[in-house]
N, C-alpha and C positions, 0 to 999 in steps of 0.2 A: 583363679581369676587372672585374666590377662594384664600384662604390665600397662597397656595402653588404655585400660578402663578408666583409670583416675589418673589425672595430671599431678603426680606427687612424688616426693622421695620420702624415704622412711626417717622418721624423727629419730635422730640419733641420741638426743639428750634425755635419756630415760632417768637419768639421776636427778631430774626435776620432777620428781614424783608428787602430783597435787596432794595425795594422802599424807605424805611426809611434810609437805609444806604446811598444811592446816594444823599440823601437831607442833609447829615450830613455836607457837606462842607469839608470832608477829603478826601484824595486820596483812592479811593476803588481799591483794588488790585485783579485782577481776573485772575483765572486759566483757559485758553481756552480749548474748546473742541477738543480733539486729538485722532483719531481714534487709537485704541489698547492701547492708553497711559493713557488718563485721567480718569482711572477706580478707583474704590473705594480705592484700597491701595495707589495709588499715591495721590488722593485728601487727604486722611488722612495724608500723609507726608506733602504736602504743607500747610495744615492748620496748623501744628505744627509751620510753619515759616512764620506767618503773612499773610497768603493769606485769603482774606475776602469773596471770592464768587467763587465756582467751578462750571464747567460744565461737563457733561458727554461726552463720545465720541458721535459722531453723529450716530444716530440709524435711520434706514429706518422705517418710521411709518407704512407702510403697512405690513412689515414682523412682526412688534412688535404686531400689533393688531391681525393678522391672526394666530400667532403662540406662543403657551406657551413656547416652546423650546427657540424661539428668545427672549422672555422676560427674561426667567432665565439666559440666556447666556449674554444678553446684558445690563441688567440693575440690579445691586445690590446697596445697600446702608445700612446704620445703623444709630443709633440715633445722633452719633457725626457728620454725614455727612451732615452739614446744615450750611448755606443755600446752596441749590443745585438746579441747572438749568439743566434739561434734554433737550438736543438739538435732533431735529428730522429733518430728511430729507423728505419732503412732497411736494405734489403739488395737494393734494386732500383735501379738507376742511372736509369732513365727516370722513376720515380716521385720520387725524390729530386730530380732536375733540374726536374721540374715544380713541386715544393713549393719549391724554391729560387726559381724565377721568381716565384712568387706573393709571397713574402716579401721579395724583393729591394728593393723601392721603401721598404720600412719598416725595414729593419734593415741592419747593416754586414756581416753574413756569416752563415753557417750552421755547425752543427758536426755531425759524424756521431758518434753513440754508439757507441763500439766498446769501453766499459767496464762497462755494466750486467750485474751477475752474477745478476739475478733469473732463477729459472727460467723464467717464462712469456716473458720477452724472448729467452732463448737457444733456447727451444722454437720460437720464431717466426722464428729466424735473424737476431735483431737483438742489439745489445749486445755483450758481452765474447766472444761465440763468433766475432766478426768477426776478432779479433787472430790467428786461425788460418787467415783467408781473406784474405791480402794482395791477392790479384788482385781480389776484390770490392771491396775499398775502393779500389784503384787506379781501378777501373772507374768507381765511383761520383764520385770525385773529377774524373775526365776529363769525365764527362758534365757535371757542374756547370759546370765551367770553359768547356766548349763552349757551353752553353746560356744561361748568364747574360752579358749583354754588358759589364756594368759590370766594369772590370778591378780595381778597388779591393774588390770584394765578396769577401771572405775565405771560404775553405773550410778548416776545421780538423777535427781528429779528437781524440777523448778515449778513452785507452786504460787498460788494465791490463797489467801485467807478466807474462811466461812464467816458469816455473821456471828455464828455460834462457834467460838474458837475451840471448844472441846472437840468438835468435829475434826478440825485440823490437826490438832495433837493426836487424835485417834489415827488419822491418815498417816501422820509421820511416824507414829510408832510402828504401825504395820509394815510401813516401807522399810524401817530400820530393821525390822524382825526379818523381812525377806532378803536383806543384804545390800540395800542401797548405801553408797559410799558416803554421800552427804546430801544435804537438801538446801536449795536456795529458796528463800521466802520473799516474795514481793509482798510488802505489808499493805496490801489493799484488797478488798473483795472484788468479785468479778464485775460488779456494777460500777465500782469507783473508777474514776479516771485521774482527774486532778485534785481530789481531796487529799488532805495530809495523810502521810504514811503512818500507819499504827506500829509505831516502834516497840511499844509495850506488848504487843501481840507477838512480835518477833522474839522479844525476850523470853516471853513464857514458853514458846516452842523449843527455844534453845534450852531451857531450864529443864525440859522433858525429854531431852535427847542425848545420847552418849556419842553419836556421831557429828561431824563437824555440820555447821550450820552458816550459810551465807545470808547476810542481809541486802535487800535490794529495794530501790525506790527513792527518786528524787534526791540523789546526792550530786552535788554540783561542784565540789572542791575537795582537796585533801583534807582540810580541817573538818569539814562536814562528815568525811568518811571516817575520820578517827573519832569523831563525836558518836556517830552511830555504832561504831565498833564498840566503843566504852558503854554506852547505853543499853545495848541489846546483849553484850557479853558473847557475841558472835565470834566466829573464827576468821571471817573475810568479809568484804563488801564488793557488791557487784554494781557497776554503773554502765548505764547506757548513753542517754542523752548528753549527760555532763561531759562524757569523753568525746562525743560527737562535736560539741562546741569547742572542747579544749583537749585535745589528745595528750597534752603533757600535764593534764591535772594531777595524776597520781605522783609526779616528780615535784609538785609543790607549786607550779606555777598558777597565778590567778586568772590569766588569761592566756590565749595561744601565742607562744613566743615566735618571732620571726623565724628562728632556726627550725621550729617545727614546721612551718609552711615550706621552707627549703627542702626539709627532709621528706616531706609528703610528695613534693614534685618529683624528687629523685626516686623515690620508692616506687610512685605510681607509674612513671614513665618506664622505669627498669622492668616492672611485672606487667607492662602492656595493659593497665587498668583502662577500660572503656571510658571515653570522654565523659559521658553524662555523670558517672560515679567520680571520676577525677574532680570534676567541677563542682558537684554537689558537695563533696566533703570540704572544699576550699569555702564554699558559701556559708556552711556551718562554722568553720574554724575562724572566719573573719567577721562573724556576726557582731562581736563585741569591739572590735578594732577598726571599723569603718563606719563613716557617715552614712546617713540615708542616701544621699545623692551618690556616693561612692558604690553602695550596694547595688543601686539602680543600674549604674553602668556595668559593674562587674557581673552581676547576674544575668545580664543580657548577652555576654559573651557566648560565641558559638564554637570556637575551635581551640585546641591546644595551644597553638602558636598565638593567639590572641590572649588567651590566660597569661602565658609565659611573658609576653610584651607588656601586659599590665602590671604583674608583679615586678618585673624590672624597673619599670618606670616609676611605680609608686613605693615599693619597699627595697629596691636595690637588689633584689634576688635575680 
């Protein structure tokens, strides 16, 4: 692999081994894979506020393997971005193992997306349709294990649950037997969107596993994270939208502190974050701390300089 294929530097902090973290007995706090959002700048921000483990956005393995342009645009990291899990959408064991070998020097492991319920993903044979194809999941895990020489390189899966939970437990047991490092369970079925998360289902899955399990779904505060951790008996919790709204959530803040806005500005500008992404993250972070009128003004801003002027005028940043 040419050095210019991926804009990265090798992760030096291998001592932050996720597997070891999960066996610490402490609540492991995880930033979820979020398309467009869980990129390097945002991962850098949440790591400043007690996030233990971060995932990249979901990357389509086939595109990643075949296109240097896709690799450059989809995957960027640096020395402080560790521990890091790269999530792939895949249904082909060979392509996934090729993708895993490419990222192996730069990340702690890969995750196979078996939980995305979006129609396009399911139509391509990715995401949540894989919970009904345990043999495909097993084949992908085996291939990555065979092709990646580093024994500490993790291979995990993120799933949704079946209406018949025995099928989910069976899937998880098969994945564990094949060598999966841990499993993240989003406690909803493929059809469910905003219905309450089935915490009891996550608890049952955990009780049937020897490997670590991460609970995921509708966690909006550190207190909620701790409650889910205790209720389910899992080894960690994964948060998506809760962290978008408040990247300092894992540090115990109930809403985004002004220092976090400041940190985001510094990090985003330093890493050259595109304006749309820079602005969108601020819109999420300021949701709870701005009035309806203030939102209307801020959301209409169209340049970095206008955003900086607004923050200086209103928050002294």
